[in-house]
N, C-alpha and C positions, 0 to 999 in steps of 0.2 A: 227332294224328289222321291216319290213312292217307288219302292223296288220289290215289294212282296205283295203280289196280287192274289186274289182268290177268284174262283170260277165266275162268281157273279160280276166281277170287274170286267171280264172279257166277253161274257155272253152278250150277244146283240148282232147288229149288222155293221159290217166293215166294207169300205171301198178298198179294193185290192188292185195293185199294179205289180205285174211280174215282168222283169226284163231279163234277157239273157243274150250276152254278146259272145262271139267266138273270135279269138285272137290267135295270131301265129307266134306270139312270144308270151312267156310266163308273166311278164310285168303288165300285160294287158294295156299297153300304151298304144296310142294312136287310134285310128278308126277300126272298128271291128270288121272282120271279113263277112260276117253275117250277124243279124240281130233279130230277136223275137221281142215283141211287145204284146202283153196280154193284160186286159183289164176286165174286171168283173166285181161281183158282190160275194163276200164271204159271210154266211150266216151261221152263227154259233148259237144253237138253241139253249135256253136256260135249263136249269135243274139237271145238270150232269156233273161229272167229277173232274177235278184237276188231273187225276191219274189216268184218265182216258175219256175222250169225248168224240162225238161225231159233229161235223160241220158240213156245210154245203156251199159249193161254188155255183153261181148262176149268172145269167146275163153276160156271158163271156163274149169278148171280141178279141181278135188277134190280128196282128200284122207280122209278116216275116219279110225283112228287108223292105219295109214300107208298103208291101202289097197286102191288102186285105182280101181274104177269101173265106166267106162264111161257110163254104162247103166242107171245111175240115174242122171247124170248131164245134165242140159239144153243144147241143141245143137244150138238153135237160140239165137238171141239177147233177153236179159231180160230188160224190161223197169223198170227204177228206177226214181223216182221223187225226187226233192230236193229243197233246199233254201240255199242262202248264206247270212250270217249276219256277216259282218266284216271279221274276219279270221276264222269263224266257218261255215263249210260246213255241212249242215244237209241232210243226205240221208235217205229217207223213205224206210225202209227195214223190211221184215219179216225174222229175222235172223234164224228162224227155217228152212226156205225153199227157200230163194231167188235164190239160185244157182241150185236148183233141177228141174228135168223134172216135168211138171205139173201132170204126172200120178204117181209120186213117193208117197209112203205112208210116211206121216210125223207125228212125235210126236209133237204136238203143245204145246210149253212150255212158250213162250214169245209172247205177243201181238205185232203185227206190230207197229213200232214207228220210230221216227226220231233217227238216229244214228249220234251223233255229231263227226265230224272229224275236228281237228284244222289244218289249212293250214298255211304253212310258206314258205317264199322265203329264202332259205339257199344258199347264194352266187350264185344266179341266177338259182338254182334248186328248183322247186316247189315241196314240199312234204306235206303230210298230215298224221295225226295219230289220231286215236280215240280208246277209250276203254269203254266197257260197262259191268257191272256185274249184274247178276240177280240171285235171289233165285227162284228155280223151284221145282216142285213136279214131281217125276218120279216113278211110281209104288209104291206110298205111302211113298217114302223116299224123304227127302229134299236134293237137290243137288244144288251146286253153279256153275254157268257158267260164264266164263270170255271170252268175245269176243273182238277182236281187228281188226281194219282195218288200213292198211298202204297203202298210195298212193304215187306214184312218177310220176310226169308229164314227158312225153317224150319230149325230146328237139325238138324244131322246130314245135311242134304241137299247 
């Protein structure tokens, strides 16, 4: 399995799925108290550097607790920056609001940071997966959030 990628390996169009569940215990067992699901397209233009690149999220859809409301989802391209280190794609995200319209009211729970996504070539299909857990305070209570990002590179891109 290839573990050391160069920028040309990751440049292209990726289908992205972001999920985030909120749990009342650190082990994140059972049904989440709330859940976000975001899908979209991540486009990483060619001719950039592993040390720092720009990418764009588009065609975003989101549901929160199963309810879709296109009124709060960003309608234009969303700029994302990142870095590539071997097989680790680092996407700089504010996981509280990266997919939202800029006018949406957001409960800030996690500082923006790099979200690590491990990229693999699985029989010619480029895929990526990352997970991040955070302990957050919401209304004076401790809540645990678990976020995941799954990427699948479109063939021929």
